[in-house]
C-alpha positions as CSV (number, residue, x, y, z in Angstrom):
1,M,-47.9,10.5,4.9
2,E,-49.8,8.7,2.2
3,E,-51.0,12.0,0.6
4,T,-47.1,13.5,0.7
5,R,-46.1,9.9,-1.3
6,V,-48.9,10.3,-3.8
7,K,-48.1,14.3,-4.2
8,Q,-44.6,13.3,-4.7
9,K,-45.3,10.6,-7.2
10,I,-47.1,13.2,-9.4
11,E,-44.4,15.5,-8.9
12,L,-41.8,12.8,-10.2
13,I,-43.8,12.1,-13.1
14,L,-44.3,15.7,-14.3
15,C,-40.5,16.4,-13.9
16,I,-39.8,13.1,-16.0
17,F,-42.3,14.2,-18.9
18,G,-42.3,18.0,-18.7
19,G,-39.5,18.7,-16.2
20,I,-37.9,20.7,-19.1
21,F,-40.9,23.1,-19.1
22,G,-41.0,23.5,-15.3
23,L,-44.3,21.6,-14.8
24,H,-43.3,20.3,-11.8
25,K,-42.2,23.5,-10.7
26,F,-45.6,24.9,-11.3
27,Y,-47.4,21.6,-9.6
28,V,-45.6,22.4,-6.3
29,G,-46.5,26.2,-6.5
30,K,-42.7,27.4,-7.2
31,I,-44.2,29.8,-10.0
32,G,-40.9,31.7,-10.7
33,E,-38.7,28.5,-11.2
34,G,-41.2,27.1,-13.4
35,I,-41.1,30.3,-15.5
36,L,-37.3,30.1,-15.5
37,Y,-37.0,26.2,-16.2
38,L,-39.7,27.0,-19.3
39,F,-37.4,29.6,-20.9
40,T,-34.0,27.7,-20.3
41,G,-35.1,24.2,-21.2
42,G,-35.0,23.1,-17.4
43,L,-32.0,25.0,-16.7
44,F,-30.1,23.9,-19.7
45,L,-31.5,20.2,-18.7
46,I,-28.7,20.3,-15.6
47,G,-31.3,21.2,-13.2
48,W,-34.0,19.0,-14.7
49,I,-31.9,15.8,-14.4
50,K,-30.8,17.3,-10.6
51,D,-34.9,17.7,-9.9
52,I,-35.4,13.9,-11.0
53,Y,-32.8,12.4,-8.9
54,E,-33.9,14.9,-5.8
55,I,-37.5,13.9,-6.2
56,S,-37.2,10.3,-6.6
57,L,-35.8,9.9,-3.1
58,S,-38.2,9.0,-0.4
59,E,-38.8,11.1,2.2
60,E,-37.0,8.9,4.6
61,S,-33.9,9.1,2.5
62,K,-34.3,13.0,2.4
63,E,-34.4,13.0,6.2
64,K,-31.6,10.8,6.3
65,R,-29.4,12.5,4.3
66,K,-30.3,16.0,5.9
67,M,-29.3,14.3,9.2
68,T,-25.9,13.3,7.7
69,E,-24.9,16.6,6.6
70,F,-25.9,17.9,10.0
71,E,-23.7,15.5,11.8
72,N,-20.9,15.9,9.4
73,A,-21.4,19.9,9.9
74,K,-20.4,19.3,13.8
75,W,-17.1,17.7,12.7
76,K,-14.1,20.1,12.8
77,K,-11.5,19.5,10.2
78,V,-8.0,19.6,11.8
79,V,-5.9,18.0,8.6
80,N,-7.2,15.6,5.9
81,N,-8.7,12.7,7.3
82,F,-8.4,14.0,11.1
83,F,-11.5,15.5,12.4
84,L,-12.5,16.5,15.7
85,N,-16.1,16.7,17.2
86,E,-16.2,18.5,20.5
87,E,-19.9,18.1,21.2
88,Y,-19.5,14.2,21.1
89,Q,-16.3,14.2,22.5
90,K,-14.8,12.7,19.8
91,V,-11.9,12.3,16.9
92,R,-12.4,10.6,13.5
93,I,-9.2,9.6,12.0
94,Y,-10.0,8.1,8.6
95,N,-13.2,6.1,9.5
96,R,-12.3,5.5,13.0
97,E,-14.2,7.1,15.6
98,V,-12.5,7.5,19.4
99,N,-13.8,9.3,22.5
100,F,-11.5,11.6,24.1
101,I,-11.1,10.0,27.2
102,D,-10.1,6.7,24.9
103,L,-6.6,8.7,23.8
104,I,-3.8,7.7,25.4
105,D,-0.6,9.1,23.5
106,A,0.5,10.3,20.3
107,E,4.2,10.0,18.8
108,L,5.7,11.2,15.9
109,I,7.8,8.6,13.8
110,E,10.1,9.6,11.2
111,D,12.1,7.2,9.1
112,G,14.4,9.0,6.7
113,Q,17.8,8.6,5.3
114,S,20.6,11.2,4.4
115,I,22.2,10.5,0.7
116,A,25.7,12.0,-0.3
117,K,25.8,13.3,-3.8
118,T,29.3,14.4,-5.5
119,T,29.3,16.8,-8.4
120,G,32.2,17.7,-10.2
121,T,33.7,21.1,-12.3
122,N,36.3,20.8,-14.9
123,I,38.8,24.1,-14.6
124,T,41.3,24.3,-17.2
125,K,44.1,26.5,-16.3
126,G,47.5,27.8,-18.8
127,T,51.1,28.8,-18.2
128,N,52.2,32.0,-19.7
129,K,53.0,31.6,-23.2
130,K,56.5,32.8,-24.0
131,H,57.2,33.1,-27.9
132,V,61.0,33.6,-27.8
133,A,61.9,32.0,-31.3
134,P,62.3,35.6,-33.0
135,I,64.8,36.7,-30.5
136,K,66.7,33.5,-30.7
137,G,66.6,33.6,-34.3
138,L,68.3,36.8,-34.5
139,I,70.9,36.1,-32.0
140,G,71.7,33.0,-34.3
141,L,71.8,35.2,-37.3
142,G,74.3,37.6,-35.8
143,I,76.7,34.8,-34.6
144,A,76.4,32.1,-37.2
145,G,74.5,33.6,-40.1
146,P,71.7,32.5,-42.0
147,V,72.3,28.6,-40.7
148,G,72.5,30.0,-37.0
149,A,69.2,32.2,-37.7
150,I,67.1,28.6,-38.9
151,I,68.8,26.8,-35.6
152,G,67.8,29.3,-33.4
153,G,64.4,29.8,-34.8
154,T,63.8,26.1,-34.3
155,S,65.0,26.0,-30.8
156,G,62.9,28.8,-29.8
157,K,59.5,26.9,-30.4
158,A,56.6,28.2,-27.9
159,K,56.0,25.8,-25.1
160,V,52.4,25.9,-23.6
161,K,51.6,23.9,-20.4
162,S,48.1,23.1,-19.2
163,K,46.6,21.2,-16.7
164,T,42.8,19.9,-15.6
165,K,41.8,20.1,-12.0
166,V,38.6,18.7,-10.9
167,N,37.1,20.8,-8.0
168,T,34.3,18.4,-6.0
169,H,32.2,19.2,-3.5
170,T,29.6,17.1,-1.3
171,I,26.2,17.9,-1.2
172,N,24.0,16.2,1.6
173,I,20.4,15.8,0.7
174,D,18.1,14.7,3.2
175,Y,15.0,12.5,2.5
176,C,12.1,11.1,4.3
177,T,10.5,8.0,3.5
178,N,8.0,8.0,6.1
179,L,6.2,10.3,8.5
180,S,3.4,9.0,10.7
181,I,1.7,9.6,13.8
182,K,1.4,6.5,15.9
183,I,-2.0,6.8,18.2
184,T,-2.4,4.9,21.1
185,V,-6.1,4.4,22.4
186,K,-7.7,2.3,25.1
187,D,-9.1,-0.5,22.8
188,I,-7.4,-4.4,23.5
189,N,-8.3,-5.4,20.2
190,N,-6.8,-2.7,18.3
191,P,-4.8,-0.2,20.3
192,I,-3.1,1.5,17.7
193,I,-3.8,4.1,14.9
194,M,-1.2,4.7,12.3
195,Y,-2.0,8.1,10.7
196,R,0.2,8.5,7.6
197,L,1.3,11.8,6.1
198,I,4.2,10.4,3.9
199,N,4.7,6.9,2.5
200,Y,7.3,8.1,-0.2
201,K,10.7,9.3,-0.9
202,I,10.5,13.2,-0.6
203,D,13.2,15.8,-0.2
204,K,13.3,17.5,3.5
205,N,13.6,21.0,1.9
206,S,10.4,20.5,-0.4
207,F,7.1,22.4,0.5
208,A,5.5,19.1,0.7
209,Y,7.6,17.9,3.2
210,K,7.3,21.0,5.4
211,K,3.6,21.0,5.0
212,A,3.1,17.2,6.2
213,Y,5.6,18.0,9.2
214,E,3.3,21.1,9.9
215,N,0.2,19.0,10.0
216,A,1.7,16.5,11.7
217,Q,2.5,18.7,14.6
218,K,-0.9,20.1,14.7
219,C,-2.5,16.6,14.8
220,I,-0.3,15.9,17.9
221,A,-0.6,19.1,19.7
222,T,-4.7,18.4,19.2
223,I,-4.2,15.2,20.8
224,Q,-2.1,16.2,23.3
225,A,-4.7,19.2,24.3
226,I,-7.4,16.6,24.7
227,I,-5.5,14.2,27.0
228,N,-4.4,17.2,29.1
229,N,-8.2,18.3,29.6
230,Q,-9.3,14.6,30.6
């Protein structure tokens, strides 16, 4: 163990002062990587910095990190922040681990509201335009001469009527403000776990809501399957 620590210290010193030339790689017998570091400036300094960090870690820290990675590999992701470990018979919700046998039930809770929105469209319609002045003017001319023509023309002005109609229709928009799974477990001190998928206002027709709802159903189905197998 002491010999290993001495070699590690030497490797770290070589890496700090000559890492960009690959000296630490040559020291541990990695000739190919040493040559690569020599011609690339320690893989463009990125590899050199990474090696300093890696070497500086103690053997205990490295072993602990490997064990953590190994343990994390055993956890199967169901959805975000919801993991399953069949080997240990546990579920992990956020940072809380629960044994399969401690799961009692799961309930989907949705607190939404429906909002009515009214929109309007203006449509203008006009009546047929009838220009009868020339005809009435001619009739006036035939009856009373020029004066009659003037009177007939004046009385024959075109009349145009128009009206505006507002067509309205109501659109019902469904919103969800909270979508959560209430998980009950065998724990006297903390028997409820609230797994939240949505905690903001969102349209139920949106992709985000449909995805969250799908994930909720997936979680509930997983928990139900675990409970049924106990």
